[in-house]
C-alpha positions in Angstrom: 0.0 0.0 0.0 1.4 3.4 -1.0 2.5 5.6 1.9 0.3 8.6 2.6 2.2 11.9 2.7 1.1 14.6 5.1 1.4 18.3 4.6 0.3 20.2 7.7 -1.5 23.6 7.4 0.4 26.8 8.4 -2.9 28.5 9.2 -4.7 26.3 11.8 -8.3 27.3 12.4 -10.3 27.5 15.6 -13.0 25.1 16.8 -16.4 26.9 16.6 -18.8 27.1 19.5 -20.4 23.7 19.8 -23.8 25.3 20.3 -23.5 27.1 16.9 -22.1 24.3 14.7 -25.1 23.5 12.6 -24.5 21.1 9.7 -22.1 21.4 6.8 -20.9 24.9 7.6 -17.5 24.5 9.2 -14.5 22.4 8.0 -11.4 21.1 9.6 -7.8 22.1 8.7 -7.0 19.3 6.4 -8.3 17.0 3.7 -7.3 13.6 2.1 -6.7 13.6 -1.6 -5.9 10.9 -4.1 -5.7 10.9 -8.0 -6.6 8.4 -10.7 -5.2 8.0 -14.2 -6.1 5.3 -16.7 -3.2 2.9 -16.9 -1.8 4.1 -13.6 -4.7 3.5 -11.2 -5.2 5.4 -8.0 -2.1 7.1 -6.9 -0.5 9.9 -4.8 -2.5 9.5 -1.6 -1.9 12.6 0.6 -3.2 14.8 3.4 -3.0 18.5 2.6 -4.4 21.7 4.0 -8.2 22.3 3.4 -8.2 24.9 0.7 -9.5 25.8 -2.8 -8.3 23.7 -5.7 -8.1 24.5 -9.4 -9.8 22.7 -12.3 -10.0 23.6 -16.0 -13.4 25.1 -17.0 -13.6 22.1 -19.4 -13.3 19.5 -16.5 -15.8 16.8 -17.3 -17.5 16.9 -13.9 -18.9 20.4 -14.7 -20.5 19.3 -18.0 -21.5 15.6 -17.6 -21.9 15.1 -13.9 -19.6 12.2 -13.4 -19.3 12.4 -9.6 -20.2 10.4 -6.5 -20.1 11.0 -2.7 -20.6 9.4 0.6 -21.5 10.6 4.1 -20.6 9.0 7.5 -19.8 10.2 11.0 -17.2 10.1 13.7 -18.2 10.4 17.3 -16.7 11.1 20.7 -17.5 8.3 23.1 -18.1 8.6 26.8 -14.7 7.1 27.5 -12.9 9.7 25.2 -12.4 7.7 22.0 -12.8 8.9 18.5 -14.8 6.3 16.7 -16.4 5.8 13.2 -19.7 3.9 12.6 -19.7 1.1 10.0 -16.8 2.6 8.0 -16.2 -0.3 5.6 -19.9 -0.6 4.8 -20.0 3.1 3.7 -16.8 2.7 1.7 -18.1 -0.4 0.0 -21.3 1.5 -0.9 -19.0 4.3 -2.3 -17.6 1.7 -4.7 -21.1 0.6 -5.6 -21.9 4.2 -6.6 -18.6 4.3 -8.5 -19.7 1.2 -10.5 -23.0 2.9 -11.5 -21.2 6.1 -12.6 -18.4 4.2 -14.4 -15.8 5.5 -12.0 -12.9 3.2 -11.0 -13.3 1.5 -7.6 -11.0 2.5 -4.8 -9.1 0.2 -2.4 -11.3 0.3 0.7 -8.3 -0.4 3.0 -6.4 2.5 1.5 -9.2 5.0 1.7 -10.0 3.9 5.3 -6.3 4.4 6.2 -6.4 7.8 4.7 -9.6 8.7 6.6 -8.3 7.5 9.9 -5.0 9.5 9.5 -7.0 12.6 8.6 -9.2 12.1 11.7 -6.2 11.6 13.9 -4.6 14.8 12.5 -7.8 16.9 13.0 -9.2 15.3 16.1 -9.3 18.6 18.0 -12.3 19.5 15.9 -14.4 16.6 17.3 -17.2 18.1 19.4 -18.0 16.5 22.7 -21.7 17.0 23.4 -24.1 14.1 22.9 -25.6 14.4 19.5 -22.7 16.2 17.9 -20.1 14.6 15.5 -17.7 15.1 12.7 -19.5 14.6 9.4 -17.2 12.8 6.9 -17.7 13.5 3.2 -15.7 11.4 0.7 -16.3 12.3 -2.9 -14.9 11.7 -6.4 -15.1 14.0 -9.4 -14.1 13.5 -13.1 -11.3 15.9 -14.0 -10.4 15.3 -17.7 -10.3 18.7 -19.5 -12.5 17.5 -22.3 -15.9 18.6 -23.7 -17.4 15.4 -25.0 -19.6 12.6 -23.6 -17.4 9.8 -22.4 -16.0 8.3 -19.2 -13.1 10.4 -17.9 -9.6 9.0 -17.8 -8.7 11.0 -14.7 -10.4 11.5 -11.3 -9.7 13.0 -8.0 -10.9 11.7 -4.6 -11.3 14.0 -1.6 -12.3 13.4 2.0 -13.3 16.5 3.9 -14.4 16.8 7.6 -17.1 19.0 9.1 -17.7 19.3 12.8 -21.5 19.2 13.2 -24.0 20.1 15.8 -27.0 18.2 17.2 -29.4 17.2 14.4 -32.4 17.6 16.7 -31.9 21.1 17.8 -35.5 21.3 18.9 -35.6 17.8 20.3 -36.5 14.3 18.9 -39.8 15.3 17.5 -41.8 14.0 14.5 -41.7 15.8 11.2 -44.3 16.5 8.5 -43.7 15.1 5.0 -45.4 15.8 1.7 -45.9 12.9 -0.7 -44.8 14.0 -4.1 -47.2 13.1 -6.9 -46.0 15.4 -9.7 -42.2 15.1 -10.0 -40.1 12.0 -10.5 -36.6 11.6 -8.9 -35.5 8.2 -10.3 -36.6 5.0 -12.1 -35.2 1.4 -12.0 -32.4 1.1 -14.5 -31.2 4.7 -13.9 -28.9 6.1 -11.3 -31.3 6.4 -8.4 -29.5 3.9 -6.2 -26.2 5.8 -6.5 -25.1 8.5 -4.2 -24.4 11.0 -7.0 -25.1 14.8 -7.1 -27.6 14.5 -10.0 -30.0 12.6 -7.8 -30.1 15.4 -5.3 -30.4 18.1 -8.0 -33.5 16.2 -9.3 -35.1 16.5 -5.8 -34.7 20.2 -5.3 -37.8 21.5 -7.1 -40.1 19.3 -5.1 -38.2 20.1 -1.9 -38.7 23.8 -2.4 -42.4 23.4 -3.0 -42.8 21.2 0.0 -41.1 23.8 2.3 -43.4 26.5 0.9 -46.2 24.4 2.2 -44.6 23.9 5.6 -43.3 20.4 5.2 -39.8 19.3 6.2 -39.2 16.7 3.5 -40.6 15.0 0.4 -41.7 11.3 0.1 -41.0 10.0 -3.4 -43.3 7.6 -5.2 -42.1 5.3 -8.0 -41.5 6.9 -11.3 -43.6 4.5 -13.4 -46.9 3.9 -11.7 -46.7 6.8 -9.2 -48.2 4.6 -6.5 -45.4 2.7 -4.7 -43.4 4.4 -1.9 -39.7 4.7 -2.5 -37.7 7.0 -0.1 -37.6 10.4 1.5 -35.2 13.0 0.1 -32.5 12.3 2.6 -33.7 9.1 4.3 -35.1 5.7 3.8 -38.6 5.2 5.1 -40.3 2.7 7.4 -43.9 2.1 8.4 -45.2 -0.1 11.2 -48.6 -1.4 10.2 -50.5 -4.0 12.3 -47.2 -4.9 14.0 -45.4 -5.4 10.7 -42.3 -3.2 10.1 -42.3 -2.4 6.4 -39.7 -0.7 4.2 -39.7 -0.5 0.4 -37.6 -3.2 -1.2 -34.4 -2.0 -3.0 -35.4 -2.0 -6.7 -32.6 0.0 -8.4 -34.0 3.4 -7.8 -33.7 3.5 -4.0 -30.5 4.2 -2.1 -29.5 1.3 0.1 -28.9 3.2 3.3 -26.4 1.9 5.8 -28.7 3.1 8.6 -31.6 1.3 6.9 -29.5 -1.9 7.0 -28.8 -1.3 10.7 -32.5 -0.9 11.4 -33.4 -4.1 9.6 -30.7 -6.1 11.3 -31.7 -4.8 14.8 -35.4 -5.3 14.2 -34.9 -8.9 13.0 -32.6 -9.6 15.9 -35.4 -8.3 18.3 -37.9 -10.7 16.7 -40.0 -8.1 15.0 -42.1 -9.0 11.9 -40.0 -7.3 9.2 -40.7 -6.9 5.5 -38.8 -5.4 2.6 -41.6 -5.2 0.0 -43.6 -3.0 -2.2 -45.9 -0.7 -0.3 -48.3 1.7 -1.9 -49.3 5.1 -0.6 -52.9 3.9 -0.8 -52.0 1.1 1.7 -50.5 3.6 4.1 -53.5 5.9 4.0 -55.9 3.0 4.3 -54.0 1.8 7.3 -54.3 5.2 8.9 -58.1 5.2 8.2 -58.6 1.7 9.8 -56.4 2.3 12.7 -53.6 -0.1 11.9 -50.9 2.4 11.0 -48.9 2.6 14.2 -45.7 4.4 13.4 -43.6 5.9 10.5 -40.0 7.0 10.6 -37.1 7.7 8.4 -33.5 6.4 8.7 -30.3 8.0 7.6 -26.8 9.0 8.5 -27.6 12.6 9.5 -30.6 12.0 11.8 -30.2 8.3 12.5 -34.0 7.9 13.1 -36.5 10.7 12.2 -40.1 10.1 13.4 -42.8 11.1 10.9 -45.9 12.6 12.5 -47.9 13.8 9.4 -48.2 12.8 5.7 -49.9 15.0 3.1 -51.0 13.6 -0.3 -53.3 15.1 -2.9 -54.8 17.4 -0.4 -55.4 14.7 2.2 -53.5 14.6 5.5 -53.0 11.8 8.1 -51.6 12.2 11.6 -49.5 9.3 12.7 -49.4 8.1 16.4 -50.9 11.4 17.5 -47.9 13.2 16.1 -45.8 11.6 18.8 -42.5 9.6 18.6 -43.4 5.9 18.6 -41.8 3.2 20.8 -40.1 1.4 17.8 -38.5 4.6 16.5 -37.4 5.6 20.0 -35.9 2.1 20.7 -34.0 2.1 17.5 -32.7 5.6 18.0 -31.5 4.8 21.5 -29.8 1.6 20.4 -28.0 3.0 17.4 -27.0 6.3 19.1 -25.9 4.3 22.2 -23.6 2.2 20.1 -22.2 5.2 18.3 -21.4 7.1 21.4 -20.2 4.1 23.4 -22.9 4.2 26.1 -24.1 0.8 24.9 -21.8 -2.2 24.0 -20.9 -2.6 20.3 -22.4 -6.1 20.0 -22.1 -6.2 16.2 -18.6 -4.8 15.6 -20.0 -1.7 13.9 -17.7 0.8 15.5 -14.0 1.4 14.6 -11.8 3.1 17.2 -9.5 5.6 15.4 -7.7 7.1 18.4 -7.9 8.0 22.1 -8.6 11.7 22.8 
């Protein structure tokens, strides 16, 4: 494995007030970078100061969108360790996105080593309050200076770090979601299951309209029949109906969330009746009407578990569990967060210790 060079910054920053961190606003002093060239492979792994970088205006990422990213988190445990949750699972999904976008796979071991060295170098930026973290953003962009539709022959990988505040600034409360019935985000056979910027660009118009109506997020339906539930803009979605925990099956247009996988593994371990299957919006609204819809919640890296208290669809609204957090959502949140922050034992080997603080 190629040695990772380290160039330390000459202008170290200061850690912001933990109560004012927010999300995705502040960044640490350094970043991990690595390059790819056809015939040479991935090369020159290095840690350098976080700073602007130059690309030609003709760089292919600007014109044809060949790019992928990931998102994971590092946490400060109660016994002063810096840990990362399910690192290899996220990096393997990174490679799955790369496959879909025709980007060369990376060596998971090499990228993990670079990430851990970066976290070790910038560990002073890790906030300590419960609910805070360092958000980790790996991404790859196509860099060929060429205006023409083809796969790039050169790429650059970056990992940047962002100290982030508590996701639930107002407490662990249910959110309202609008069901989207006009716009389409993805279809099977496309790039919907990849974590790529185009998927998020496709969601913006619906997201803006939902916010104008007072809703936090959009729930997407399938792009063919416009009846089967797929995912929320930044989360996978779960429904508990008549004691069955249901999430849409992965069909090629839904991102396979790592938190989704964690929820499924825990729920099955706890003996719950768990289904990955097609579920229509009509089924959910019918369950609300006949009293069998018990809970709804999203799962994702940012929020872990996000209870859903209201759904709006074609002018109809349903209130779920009296707009209160349900026991399943609460139990899952407590288990995952407890594992991440070290207040519960890591029974599944999901946590990697990077360093002592």
